[in-house]
C-alpha positions as CSV (number, residue, x, y, z in Angstrom):
1,M,139.0,113.4,139.2
2,G,141.6,111.8,137.0
3,A,145.3,112.4,137.2
4,F,145.5,114.9,134.3
5,D,142.6,117.0,135.6
6,R,144.0,117.0,139.2
7,R,147.5,118.0,138.0
8,S,145.9,120.8,135.9
9,E,144.1,122.0,139.0
10,I,147.3,121.8,141.1
11,I,149.0,124.1,138.6
12,R,146.1,126.5,138.7
13,Y,146.1,126.5,142.5
14,L,149.9,127.2,142.6
15,Q,149.5,130.0,140.0
16,E,147.0,131.7,142.4
17,N,148.9,130.9,145.6
18,Q,152.5,130.6,144.5
19,R,153.3,127.8,147.0
20,A,151.5,124.9,148.8
21,S,152.4,122.0,151.1
22,T,151.9,118.4,150.1
23,R,149.5,118.1,153.1
24,R,147.4,121.1,151.9
25,L,147.1,119.6,148.4
26,S,146.2,116.2,149.7
27,E,143.4,117.7,151.7
28,L,142.3,120.0,148.9
29,F,142.0,117.1,146.3
30,E,141.0,114.4,148.7
31,V,143.8,112.0,147.8
32,S,146.8,110.6,149.7
33,E,150.0,112.5,150.1
34,V,151.7,109.7,148.2
35,T,149.5,110.4,145.2
36,I,150.2,114.2,145.5
37,R,154.0,113.4,145.6
38,H,153.6,111.4,142.3
39,D,151.7,114.4,140.8
40,L,154.3,116.9,141.9
41,N,157.2,114.7,140.6
42,N,155.4,114.5,137.2
43,L,154.8,118.2,137.0
44,E,158.4,119.0,138.0
45,E,159.7,116.7,135.3
46,H,157.8,118.7,132.7
47,G,159.1,122.0,134.1
48,W,155.8,123.4,135.4
49,I,156.5,123.4,139.2
50,A,159.5,123.4,141.5
51,R,159.7,121.1,144.5
52,V,160.4,122.8,147.8
53,H,160.7,121.4,151.3
54,G,157.3,119.9,152.2
55,G,155.6,120.9,149.0
56,A,155.9,122.8,145.7
57,E,155.8,126.2,144.1
58,I,155.0,127.4,140.6
59,A,158.0,127.5,138.3
60,L,156.5,129.4,135.4
61,P,154.5,132.6,135.6
62,L,150.9,132.7,134.4
63,Q,150.8,133.7,130.8
64,N,148.0,135.9,129.6
65,E,146.4,134.2,126.6
66,Q,145.2,136.4,123.7
67,S,141.8,136.0,122.2
68,F,141.3,134.5,118.8
69,S,140.5,137.9,117.3
70,E,143.6,139.4,118.8
71,R,145.9,136.6,117.5
72,Q,144.2,136.7,114.1
73,R,145.5,140.2,113.4
74,L,149.1,139.5,114.3
75,H,151.5,138.7,111.5
76,L,148.6,138.1,109.1
77,T,150.6,138.3,105.9
78,E,153.0,135.7,107.1
79,K,150.2,133.4,108.2
80,V,148.4,133.7,104.9
81,N,151.6,132.9,103.0
82,I,152.3,129.9,105.2
83,A,148.8,128.6,104.9
84,R,149.0,128.8,101.1
85,A,152.2,126.8,101.0
86,A,150.9,124.2,103.4
87,A,147.8,123.6,101.3
88,A,150.0,122.1,98.6
89,L,150.5,119.0,100.8
90,I,146.8,118.2,100.7
91,E,145.3,115.9,98.1
92,P,141.5,115.4,97.4
93,G,140.2,112.6,99.5
94,D,142.5,113.3,102.4
95,T,141.5,113.4,106.1
96,I,143.2,116.3,107.8
97,L,143.3,117.7,111.3
98,L,143.2,121.4,112.0
99,D,143.9,122.7,115.5
100,S,142.6,125.9,117.2
101,S,145.4,128.2,115.8
102,T,144.8,131.2,113.7
103,T,147.2,129.9,111.0
104,A,145.1,126.7,110.7
105,F,142.1,129.0,110.3
106,Q,143.9,130.7,107.4
107,L,144.6,127.2,105.9
108,A,140.8,126.5,106.0
109,H,140.3,129.3,103.5
110,Q,142.6,127.4,101.1
111,L,140.6,124.1,101.3
112,K,137.5,124.9,99.4
113,E,139.0,124.0,96.0
114,L,140.5,120.7,97.2
115,S,137.3,118.7,97.9
116,P,136.5,116.0,98.6
117,L,138.0,116.3,102.0
118,R,137.3,115.3,105.6
119,V,138.3,118.0,108.1
120,V,138.5,117.1,111.8
121,T,138.9,120.2,114.1
122,N,138.2,121.8,117.4
123,N,138.4,125.2,115.8
124,L,134.9,126.8,115.7
125,Q,136.1,129.5,113.2
126,V,137.2,126.7,110.8
127,V,133.7,125.1,111.1
128,A,132.1,128.5,110.3
129,T,134.3,128.9,107.3
130,L,133.8,125.5,105.8
131,S,130.3,124.5,106.9
132,A,128.8,125.6,103.6
133,S,131.4,124.0,101.4
134,A,130.1,121.1,99.3
135,G,132.4,118.1,99.3
136,I,134.0,118.9,102.6
137,E,132.9,116.6,105.5
138,L,133.4,118.4,108.8
139,V,134.0,116.5,112.1
140,L,133.8,118.8,115.1
141,L,135.4,117.4,118.3
142,G,133.2,117.4,121.3
143,G,133.9,119.0,124.7
144,F,133.8,122.3,126.4
145,V,133.7,125.5,124.3
146,R,136.4,128.2,125.2
147,N,134.8,131.4,124.1
148,E,138.0,133.4,124.2
149,T,139.7,131.1,121.7
150,A,136.7,129.8,119.7
151,S,137.8,126.3,120.4
152,V,136.6,123.0,121.9
153,V,138.7,121.3,124.6
154,G,138.5,118.6,127.2
155,P,138.9,114.9,127.7
156,S,136.0,114.1,125.3
157,A,137.8,115.7,122.4
158,A,141.1,113.9,123.3
159,E,139.3,110.5,123.6
160,M,137.6,111.0,120.3
161,L,140.9,111.6,118.6
162,D,142.3,108.4,120.1
163,R,140.0,106.5,117.7
164,L,140.8,108.5,114.6
165,N,143.4,108.3,111.9
166,A,144.3,111.3,109.6
167,D,146.6,111.8,106.7
168,H,147.8,115.2,107.8
169,G,147.7,117.3,111.0
170,F,148.4,121.1,110.8
171,F,149.4,122.9,114.0
172,G,150.1,126.4,115.2
173,A,151.7,127.1,118.6
174,A,152.2,129.9,121.1
175,G,155.9,129.1,121.1
176,L,158.7,126.8,119.9
177,T,162.1,126.1,121.6
178,I,164.5,123.4,120.8
179,E,164.5,122.2,124.4
180,R,160.8,122.3,125.2
181,G,159.3,121.9,121.7
182,L,155.9,123.2,120.7
183,T,154.0,124.9,123.5
184,D,150.6,126.4,124.2
185,A,149.4,128.8,126.9
186,D,146.6,126.5,128.1
187,M,146.9,122.9,129.3
188,R,143.5,121.9,127.9
189,E,144.5,123.1,124.4
190,A,147.8,121.2,124.7
191,Q,145.9,118.1,125.6
192,V,143.8,118.2,122.4
193,K,146.8,119.1,120.3
194,R,148.8,116.3,121.8
195,A,146.1,113.8,120.8
196,M,145.9,115.4,117.3
197,V,149.7,114.9,116.8
198,K,149.3,111.2,117.8
199,A,146.4,110.8,115.3
200,A,148.2,112.4,112.4
201,G,150.1,110.4,109.8
202,H,152.1,113.5,108.9
203,V,152.7,116.4,111.3
204,S,153.0,119.9,109.8
205,V,153.7,123.0,111.9
206,L,152.6,126.4,110.6
207,L,154.6,129.0,112.6
208,D,155.6,132.6,111.8
209,S,159.1,133.4,113.0
210,S,158.0,135.5,115.9
211,K,157.2,132.3,117.8
212,F,160.7,130.9,117.7
213,G,162.5,131.0,121.0
214,Q,159.2,131.6,122.9
215,R,158.1,129.2,125.6
216,A,154.5,129.0,126.7
217,F,152.9,127.0,129.5
218,A,152.4,123.5,128.2
219,T,154.3,121.3,125.7
220,F,152.2,119.4,123.2
221,A,154.9,118.0,120.9
222,T,158.7,117.8,120.7
223,L,160.5,119.1,117.7
224,A,161.4,115.5,116.8
225,E,157.7,114.7,116.3
226,V,157.5,117.3,113.4
227,D,157.6,116.1,109.8
228,H,157.3,119.5,108.1
229,L,157.8,123.1,109.3
230,F,156.4,126.0,107.4
231,T,157.6,129.5,108.4
232,D,158.9,132.8,107.0
233,D,162.5,133.9,106.4
234,G,162.9,135.3,109.9
235,I,163.6,131.8,111.3
236,P,166.7,131.8,113.5
237,A,169.8,129.9,112.2
238,E,169.8,127.5,115.1
239,Y,166.3,126.3,114.2
240,R,167.4,125.7,110.5
241,A,170.2,123.6,111.9
242,A,167.9,121.7,114.2
243,C,165.5,120.9,111.3
244,D,168.4,119.6,109.2
245,Q,169.7,117.5,112.1
246,L,166.3,116.0,112.8
247,G,165.3,115.4,109.2
248,I,162.4,117.9,109.3
249,Q,161.4,119.3,105.9
250,L,161.6,123.1,106.1
251,S,159.6,125.4,103.8
252,I,160.4,129.1,104.1
253,V,157.8,131.3,102.4
C-alpha cells in the first residue's frame, strides 16, 4: 500500500474509531511506528487529524456526501448561468478537462456547438451527454467507478493525468475558504481533481455562492492556483477582495 492510500485508510479508521494509538496503526497497516508518525505528521499539517499523546484522533467530522442526482437539483439556475459564461472561454480545437461536479456537467451541454474539441473527464454523466456528438473526442479516465457520484477515481486516473496537457480545466467544489482553498468531500475525488489542476494550462472554478465559506474534507487546490472564478452575485465581499489581491479574474453572472 502506497503512502496516499495508507493515509486515506488511516483517516477512514479514525472516522470510525475517533482515536488510535501509533502502535495500533503500525500493527494494522504492517509498517513501522516511524512510518506511521510520518503519516500522522502529514495528515495533521493538512488539518485532517489531531495528534494526541501516543497517537491521533480525527479533527474533522465525517461529511455525508450527496449523490450526483441530489447535487444536480441544487442551485440549478445558477449552475446553468455559470456554465454558459464559462463556455465563452473555450475555442474550437481546445483540449479541456471537466471534473465530476454537476456544474461541469452543465458546461458539457454547452460544448456541442464548439467542436472540434477534446474533452478529458472522469464524469460519467459528461460522457453520456457528449458521446454522440460528432467532432468531440472524449477521453474517459480509468479507475474505480463511484456509483453515488457517477465518477471514476483512483491512482490510475491520477497517473493518466500526469502525462496529459490541457488548455483549460473546469472545476466545481464542495466548498471554498480563503484559508483551505477548494475542497471536496472525498479524498479520492480530491486526488483526481488535484491532478487535473496540475494538467490544466488555465484553471477555471465554477461555483455558486452557496459554497463560499464551506469547508469539506480534502483540499485539492489553493485559491492562488485559480485563474478564473465564475459565480453568482451572492459571492461574499471578502472573496471579491481575495480574487483582486491574487489576480484572479472574477466573472459574476
